[in-house]
N, C-alpha and C positions, 0 to 999 in steps of 0.2 A: 237584780238578777245576776247570777254568777256563772260564767262558762269557763271551763278549764280543760285543756288538752295537753298532756305531758308525754314526751317520748320515753318509753321504757321498752325493756325487752319483754282464737280463733276468733270465734267471737262469743262473748257472753254479755247478756243484758240484765239489768236489775233496776229497781226503783220503788217508790212509794208515794202515796198521796198524803196531803196534810202537812201542816207546819210543825216544825220542831226547832228548838234552839240548837240542837246538835246535828242538823241535817247533813252537813259536810262530813262530819266524823262517821255518821251511820252509813252513808253511801260509800265511803272509802272502805269501811269494814266489809260491806257487802261485795264490793268489787274485788277486794283482796281475796275473798274466799273462792272466787272463780278466775283467778289470775291465769291458771293453766289454760283456760279457753282463749285467752288473748294476751300473749306475752309481748306483742309488738308495741302497744300503746294503750292508754286509758283516757277516758273522758267523762266529765260529769256536768250536769246542768241542775242548778238549784234555783227553782222558781218559787213563786209564792205558795201554790198548792200542789206542786209536783217536784219530785227530785228524781233524776234519771242518772243511771250509771252504765258504763260500757267498757268492756275489755276487748281489744282488737287483735286479730291475726290478719295481717295485710295480705290480700290476695289480688284485688283489683284496685287500681288507682292508689298506688303505694304511698304517694305523698299527700294527696288531698282528700282522702276518703274518711277524714276524722269524724267521729260521732261523740255526743249527740249532734244531730244535724237538723236544720230548720228548712221549711218550705220556702219557695221564692217570695211568697207574700208575708212570711214571718209568723203565720198563724199556727203552724204545726211544728212540733219538736218530736223527733223520732230516735229510738235506739233499735237496731235491727241486727239479728243474727241469721246469716244464711247467704244465699246468692239468688239473684234474679237473672235468669239466663236470657230472657228476651228484653233486657233493659235497653239495648241499643235501638231496637225497633220502637220501644215505648218512648225513648228520648226524642226520636224524630217526630213522633206524633205530638208530643208536648211542645216541641219547638215550633211546629206548625201552628199550634194554638197560642203562640206568643210568649211562652215561658222561656226564660234564659237560665243558663246553668253556670255555676262557678267551678264545678269539678267535673271529673269524668267517671264518678263512682255510680254504682247501681243504687246506693243508698239515697242519693239525691234524686234519682229518677223515681224511686219508690215513694218518697215522701211527697213529691210533686204530683205523682199519679193519684195518691190518696187525696191530696188537696183538690185535684181536678174532678175526681169521680166519686169520692167518698167510699162507702162500702163496696160499690160496684167495681172498684179498682181491683178487688181480689179476683174477679173473673178474667182480668187481663194478664195476671201474673203467671209466669212459667218459671218455677224454681222451688227452692226449699227455704222456709223462713219461719222465724218466730220473732215478732216485733211488737213494740209498744209505741203508740203515737198519742201525744198530748195535744189537744186543741185548746189553745190559749183563749180564744174568743168565747167558746162555749163551755170551757172548764170541764172537758170530758176526756176520758182516757179510753183508748181502744187497744185491746190485745188481740193478736191473731196468730194462728198456727197453720202451717201449710197443709195441703190436701191429704197427705198420707201420714203425717206425723214424723217427718224426717228430723225436724228440729223441735226441741221441747220448750214448753212454757209452763211455769208453775205460779200459783197465786195463793194468797191467804188474807183474811181480815184479822188484823192484830190490833186490838183496841180500836182507836179511831182511824187507823191507817190501813189502806189497801196496799198490799205489798206483792211484788211479782219479781220473777227472776228466771234465768235459763236453767238454773239448778236449785234443788231444794236447799243445799248447804248455804246458799246466799240468803235465803229467807230465814234459816236458822240463826244467821248472824244479826237479825233485826231484834232490837231490844223488846223484851216482853213476851216472846214466844216461849211457851212451856212444852217441852218434848213429851209426847205420849204415843205409845204404839197403838195403831189402829187394828183391833182384833179382827174386824171384818176383812181387812186386806190380807191378813195372815191366812184366814180360812180359805179364801179364793186362791191365794198364792200356792197353797199346798197341792192344789189340783192343776192349775194352769202353769206353774213354775215362774209366774210373774203375777202381779196384781192387775186385773183389768178394770178396777174401780176408778172413778174420778178422784175420790179422796185417797190420798197416798197412804203409805205406811205411817206417816206422821199425821196424827189427828189434827184436823183443821187446815192442812195444806193440800191443795187440789192441783190436778194437772188439767190444763186446757186440752180438750180432746182434738184429734186431727180434724181439719176442715171446719173449725169453729172460730168464732170471734166472741170476745167479751167486751161489753160496753159499760163503762162505769161513770156515774154522775151523781153528785150530791149524796154520797155515802151508800149508794145502792148500785147493783150491777145486774145485768141480764146477759144470757149467753144465747147465741144464735148459730145455727148450722148454715154454712154457705156451700159445703161440698160433702158428699158421702159416696164412697166407691160402691157402685151397684153394677152387677153384671147384667147385660142385656143380650144373652146369646141368641144368635140367629141360625139360619141354615145356609150351607154353602155347598153347592154341587161341584164346584171346581176350586181346589185349594191353590192352584198354581198362581193366579193373579193376586190372591191374598198373601201368598208367600213373598211376592215381589213388593207389595205394599208394605208389609211388615219390615222387610229388609231396608226399605227407604226411610221409614219413620224411625227405625233404630239408629241408622247412620246419622240422621238429622239430630236426634237427641244427643248422641255421643259428641257430635260437632259442637253443639251448644254447651255441653258440660265441660268441654276442654277450654272454654273461655277463661283466661287467667293471665295475670302479669307475672306469675311465677311458674316453675316447672310442675307438671302434673304427672304423677306416677300411677301405678295400678296394683291392687291386691290380686294375687294369682294363686288359685288352688289348682287341682287337677281336673276341674270340671268345665263345662261348656260356657257358663255365664261369665265367669271372670276371664276365661280364655278368650272369648269374643271381645270383651272390653279391652283387654291388654293388647290384642292384635289390631282391632279396628280403630283405636283411639290415636295411634301414632305415638303413644308414650315411649319414653326411652328406658324407663326402669320399672321393674316389677318386684313384688315382695311376697315371700312365702314362709310359712312356719310349719314345723312338723315335730314329731316326738321320736325318740330313739327306742321304740317299743315294737319294732317290726313293721312290715308293709301295711298292715291294717290301719295303723295310726300315722302313716307318713305318705303324703302324696307329693313329696318334693320332686321325685324323679318324673312323675307325670307332668307337673308344672314346668319342669325344666324343658320338656319336649315342646310345650307351647311357647316358652320364652325363646327357645332356639329358633323355631320357625318364624317368630315375629321379630327376631333380631334385638331382643331386649336384654339389657344388663340385669341379671337375676340375682337378687339378694335373698339369702336363706338364713333363717334362725331356727335352730333345734332347741326345743324347750326341755330342760331337765325336770325330773320329778321334784327336786328340792326347790328350785326357783319357782315352779308352779305353785307349790304350797306356800312359800314365803310371800308371794304376791297377793294372796287372798284378802288380807285386810285393806290393802290399797285399792284393789279392784272393787270391793264392796263400798269403800268410801266414795270412789268416783261414780259408781252406779247410782248413788243416792238411795235407792230402794233395793231390797234383796232380789236377786235373779238366780234361779236354779238352773240356768243354762251354762254348763261348764265351758262351752266354746267362747264365752265372754273373756275368759282368762287367756285363751289362745289369741283372741283379737287384741287384747291388751299388749301382748308381746309383739304381735304383728305390727300394730300401730307404733310401738316404740322403735322398732327397727326401721320402719318407713320414715319416721320423723327425723331420723339422722340424715336423710338424703333429700327429702322433698317436704313441701307444706301441704300439698293436696294430692289425694289419690282417688281413683275411680274404684267402685266396688259393685258387686252384682246383686245386692239386695233387691228383692221384689220380683225377680224373674220367675221364681217358683210359684209365687202366689198368683201372678198375672197369667202365666202360660201353662199352669197345671204340672209343676215339676216334682211335687212330693209323691213318693211311692204310695202313701196312704190314699191318694186320690184314685188309685186303681181298685181300691177295695169294693166300691159298688158294683164293678164289673164282675169281680170274683164271686160276690154274693149272689149274682144272678143264677149261679149253678144250682142254688137251692130255692130259687124264687117260686118254683112250682109247688113247694110245700106250703100249705096255708100258714099265714103269719102267726096265728095263735098256737099252732103246733110247734113252729120254730121257737116261739117265745118259751114254751114249756120245756123244750129240749135245752134251750140256753140256760134256763134256771137249774136244770139237773146237771149240766156241764159245769156250772159254776161251783158245784160241790165236789167235783173231781180233783185229783192232784194236778199240778201244773205240767200237763203232758202236751205233746204236739197235737194240734187240731182243736184243743179245748177253747182257745180264744175265738177261733173261727165260729164255733157253734154258739158261743155266747153272743157274739156280735151279729150273727145271722138272725137272732131272735130279738134284735133291738132296731128301732127306727134310727135314722141318722141323727135326729134331734136328741136322742138318748145316748148314743155312743160316741158322738164327736163334739168335743169342745175346743179343738184345735190340735196342732201338731204335737203338743205335749198333753198327756193326761196322767199325772203322777199318782196322786192319792185319790181313791174313790171315796164316796161319802162315808161308808162304813169304816174305812181305814182311818179317815180323819177323826171320826168320833172316838176311835180307840186310842189315838195318840195325843189329842188335844186335851189339856187339863180342864179347860172351860167348855169342852164340847163344841157343838155347832150352834152359833147364835144368830147367824144370818142365813140367806137362801142357799140352796145347793147350787152347784155349777149349772145344772140343767134349768133350774128355776131362774137363775141369773140370765141365761142366754135365751130363755123362752120368748121374751118380747121381740128379740132380734129375729129369731127364726120365724115368728109369726109375721113380722114386718116384711121380710123378704118373700114370704109365701103370698102375702096380700099384694105385693108389688108386681106380680106376674100379670101384665095387662095386655089387652089387644093393642096392636100397633107397635110392638117391639121392632126395632130396626132389624131388617133381614140382611145379613152380610152377603154381598155378591163378589167381594174381592177388590172392587175398585170404588164403587159408590155404595151408599145405603139407600134403601127404599122402604117405605112403610109396608109392613106385612099385615094382612087381615087375620092371620092365624095367631093363636095364643101360644107363647113359648114359656111354659113354667120352668123354673130352675130344676134341674135334675140333682140327685144327691151329691154328685161330685161338685157341682157348681155351688150348692149350699155350703159344702165344706170349704171351697175356695172363698166364699163370702165371709165365713167366720174368720178365716185366716187373714184376709185383707183388712178386716175391721178390728181384730183383736190381737192375733198372734204377731202380725207384721209390726204395728206400732208398739205393742206391749213388750215384745221380746227382741225381734230382729233389729228394728231401728233404734230402740233404746240402747242396746249394747253397742251398736255401731257408732252412735253419737258420743256416748259417754267414754268408751274405751279409746276412741281416736282423740277426743278433746282432752283426755287426761294427758296426752303427749303433744298438745298443740298442733294437731293434725286435722285437716278438714277432709271428710269423706263425702264424695259425691256419688249419687246413685242414678245413673242414666235410665235405668228401666222404670223408675218411678217418676216418669215424666207425664204431664197431662196429655200430650199428643200420643204417647205410647199407650197410655191407659184407654184413651178413646177408641183405639183400634182393638186392643186386647179385650175390652169389656164385651164386645160384640162377637167374639170368636165362638163358633160352634164347638160343641164338645169334641167332635171328631178331629178338630184341628189341634186339640190339646193332648188327647190321649188316643193313640191309634196303634193297633197291633201290639199292645202291651208296652209301648214306648211313651214315656212322659215328655211333655213339652215338644210334641211332634213337629208342629209348624215352626216353632222357634228354632229347633235344631236345624231344620231345613234352611231357614232364612239366614243363619249365621255360619253354615257349614264351610263356606269358602275361606273362612278366616282361621280355622283351627285344624289340628291333625285329625285324620279320619276316625281314629279310635276314641278321641275325646268327644267327638260329635255324638257317638252312641253310648257313651259311658253311663252306667247306672248312677243315680243320685246317692251320694254318700253322706252328705251333710259335712260337718266338721268333726271327724272322729277324735275323741279324747279318751285316753286309756285309764279313766278313773275306776272302772270296774276291776282292772288289774291291780292298780295301786291300793285300792281299799281292801284287798285281800292280803296285802303285805304287812308284816308286823309293825313297821314304823307308823304307817298311816292308820292302821287299825287302832293302835294305842292312842294316838293323838285325837282321833275322832271319838273314841270311846270316852276319853277324858272330857271332851266337850259335851257329849251326849248325856253324861251323868253329872254335869256341873250344876251349880245353884241357878245360873242364868237359864239353863235349859229347863230346870224344874219349875220356873215361873210360867212356862207356856205348855210344856209337854209332860206326859207320863214317861219319865226317863227310862223305866224298865222296858217299855215298849220300843223306845229308840234303840236301847242296847240289844234287844232281841232282833231288830232289823239288821243291825250291824253284824251280830254274831252269825245269823243265818247266811248272810252274804259271804262272810269269810270262810265258812264251812262248806260253801258251794251248794247249799240247799236251795237258794233262790238268787236271782240277780236283782238285788235291791239297790244297785248303785245309784240310780236316778232318784229314788226316794231318799236315800242317805244324803246325797249331794244337795237336794232341795232343802232339807232341814239344816244341813251344815252351813249352807250359804246364808240362811236366815240368822243363825246363831252368830256367825262371824260379823254380819252386818249389825246385829244388835249390840254386840260387844264393842264395835267400832264407834257407834253413835250414842250409846246409852250408858256404857259401863265406864 
């Protein structure tokens, strides 16, 4: 067996099963393709039936945390991407059990926790992770991905070899894989703006889903679920003690996420989530991006207010239209799969700026999904205004409204005549089924978005059980009442299980890792989730305010106007730029290209673009979703 660790200038893992004469050369090629994830060092392990590779960004135990690493008894070999925030507590537990340690790294704690407890070790972890562990005695491989999907893991069966990696491009480097576009992924992508499927855009390459483990032995594998985020809303007559409890658990999570042997900074927008993290963490530096297209697309001044109050050194990057466009091929390369979320490009520049100064940043992903922060979550309340009208009548009105021109109030009438399972697929709903059929050359070959999500909706409907914990603010007690999920909580559940890992966390990981920057997300902590899952609806949306109890819990850390500010998202001026001649011409060229003609009716794409430029419709999100796919396709296939 061969072990090698060489010093070079986050983390990325890769590997494969089975013997090859060129094991060393293949793993080096796979590691090279994800060098950006770990510029500090690399390591490989070439055993008989397993080959492991690792690229490292040094965060904890800078000198001794080299990987691959083995357990104390030598039976397990691990490569691990992420951070275990309770590793010090776990280490004390293992030392009490007689295990001795050679390093101070969380990796050594993780591999020995797995050696001690097996699969049950996952219940003890508090952190973000994607790891592979080889059991030499049993000749088995286990892959695992964290609770919410913060860190990615991909896998494929290529010939006789089972191959895995942190990024798809590492698997593409394995000999024998033939690239082919997954048509089913494209169909779902056009609606979701990301693909929610397990099989990626590359046929035969799959992503391990959040909260899942994969067990491989003797050429076969099985996948098991160990965690799935489920809301268990209770009732709460008094929000005051619950507010204090939330404040305490958030502070504890931030404290654990600041654990590092290098400086930790913070991403800072003008909103409450990042504002709280920047102020509460004790970070010294914060990073913001904006666009020179007016106040609507620039929150720099609002972020500066938070930075000033918190005493932070504030770094600002203004992104020009030209550099935004020029970055698109690199962004899609690092994304691995198409993403129709234009804020990924802003995050690319934000990460690049932060990486000039720090190795680690805190970011506010997850707060909106956990605490009810999206404006769309208020929709069920607004629809109550017409709830007195029989549903069948509302449905008929909605069908008539769909035939009207795009005027104010039309969408409200349409949505009022639909059940939440019909109208909500997540925060993005780009192309409807009829629209997809019109633009796709091969039509629709797979299920509709509603058909795809139906099993999940049915599952959460069936999970409403007697004995749901009733939130009292300090403790939980069993309630004899049934607490079915309301429409808003069903929407939250969709976003927690699909939108969050498919869009939000995917771009956070890929855009930061493109610049060797680690992003930590304190809101997506197991302890925080345990409290948030049981929050009653009135604690999330009250008086038309989103994230009501969260805003109350963090209000002491941020300026008063930030506390009550409306959710803006990450505003990007693509609707403006797509109406300007230079972008219009470049996009039209791509929409009428030979590559576009392989997948789309190009005359329909041209019509979308022309109508947008002439101001007939705002087609910017539809245009951008198609454009992102074409740029991705050109980068990986042409």
